[in-house]
Structure formats: structure tokens, C-alpha cells
Steps between C-alpha positions, in 0.01 A plus 500: 500500500588817310320816602423767241610800705419735214133399513494532879654845477223604262235390752686682777449828315123462471257680733140425594214749532630610843844562361645199680772296336550131567760597759252728678246217521748244629626743766142577606439126546827457688628243250866521596625199302315604186629856530855371531454273198343781297779746576762242409345484152562870440821469305504855373568780747246721326221247568598459864516877541156537342315248717659618826425866437164464325209651692144378494193726490564596864863583412622207709816315405547135599745612770239739640241220513740263676585767755134584562437130563785494750666218306869545578600185315333626181647848548849348523444299183378799300769737625774247423365489144498880490866498598564251220374724223655801670841341439405470135455875483128509428385712794596648833418229751413730791269712289333183377439378854346829601246550222181625664134422449230747393535672841878512447543262793811290448566151638702663778205723592288186526757309707518790746124528523473128570783512758697232313850534642620199300399647164627846596835344592510317167452826312770661716737220398439594137597861561149645513455793739199613703524857383568710194868497412733603222428168335125572530442133571178584681238756407220672685156345498202688362441624857856628525621223731837330498502140628636611840188711559278192477674359807324756719284294738126519457294603803394138542859377490620762744222425750542120479808376684579198278439686176714790618783260578484364143511838327766629739719201419477587130579866573799399713628286212465789257676735743801268493508449123379832361498771773524792255156408365348626826595858415360504145181698452190393314406645162209709626602699807860396556416327828732219596432180693620682813257789444219250454586329829498835682174611340335169590630501857681170445757549774599135526572486127702820521707352783605215270597744227696706754721200573637502145513862386593823674172681540683811624654536154188410309389782269625759747443782252130415478426382852708760690623265771162329513661165576703636790197657668300189417723271707527758777124546533412131483750378756629146495480397137126549477413159644144588592307194389289483819446872543279607215379819672855612570598412145221715358593783736861491386393493137275803557792685657721416205246620249446823694874561527574441134179600323683786332742263336423337170643204319505576130199725555306247707438587870610248760161385628 
């Protein structure tokens, strides 16, 4: 049976009232086989580029939708197609993968927020970074956050043992693959993931970070040996999970000692 790929390509370019293309709708429904068949019909690189980068009314690309659904299999299929048209010279593959929604949240932002180590690792394998780089493969969200900043545990996660283990495992993975992202500031105040951990009193999280980067060298010009005093004042690697009162006391001492210091104009509180 002969398939009129030209006619199929025409339908692939159409959008409904919500701005969704046929590819958007199939990804939303999780129709993996149909998505694969549809993409195989895109004979022209320009058509494939269009449907993979087209945003609906919420500025969501098909790759964004697949990531938000946590569908790694679908994400792999779509990114492999993106690499295909990238070889044809129609677009920069990494920029295509990282197109954000109306809040400028990219698929990598979403994967970090959902604690999906598998999807994060897949993006790493494609050369996507967790922080702004010379290639500018990732941009700030509307709130000024890079993907790494969305890995900061919520209060619920930090206070729940099992949930904290999950998010810490993701953070540990990121520390191994992209440690420099931990020292990149947000787009609002310049605070890094490390600053956010200190400000939140997340000592256990900071201990994990300290295993992979030299906190004594971290932003020394801004922190004025903050990290060195930090370890000295908190003793043995800040493992204070069962001593909340002591933890709060230490944090109060730290704030009092360094309340004259600022990080990009923001007090350490």
C-alpha cells in the first residue's frame, strides 16, 4: 500500500484551536507507535523541524509535553527525530530541545522539578547543560531560575525521609555530571544552588554538594571565606538530622556572624 506522504505532511502542519498539531495530540495521548509512524512520514527536514519545534497556545512543544508526562520512551523518540533534522542543517538540536513554555520553563526545568533522573541523564547525553553556558543551551525561566535551582528540596521533601532520599539522589547525580551548575546564580539575585541551601538551612543537602565541589573556593570574593567558617562552626559535616534545636542555633549563629555580607546584594538570611 502506497502512502501519500505529501498529504500526511500537510496534515502535520495544521493546528487546532488550542494550537496543537497532530503530533502534539498524539504525544498527549501517549500514542508511541503512531508518533513513530507519523514522524517517519516527514520526508522533508523543514516539515520535521516545524512539527518538533511548533508550540501550542501554552507555548509547549511536543518534547515539553512528553517530558512533563514523564514519558522517557516518548522523549527518546522525539529527541532522536530532532537529531535527525539537525544533521540536515535545519536547526540547532540542543536549542530545539530546550524551547520553553509561556513561563520559559524548558523540558530540563520540568525534568528537574519532577526529580526524573532518567530524563535528566538523557538530556545530558545529548549535550544539554543544567546552567547557562557559552552555547546558551538553557535559558532562565520567567522567575529567573536555571534548571539546577529547581532541584532545591521543598520543605515537605526535606522533612520527609523517603522524599529527601529521592531528591538527594538526583542532586548527587547532577553533582557528578554537571558540578559547575551548582555555582551559577539565578537571574534575579545571583543566588546559586549553594546559597539557597544555606538560606534554607538544608545542611544535609549542602553536605552532599560539599562532597563534589570545594566549598572553600566557592565565590570567595563574595562570601569572604564563608565556606571555611561554615564548616568550622558546624563541626562534623553538619549531620544534625536528629538535633533540630542545635541546627537552628547553629544557623542563627551563622546568620549573626555573616549578616554584613551580601551575595549579589542579597543578605544571607
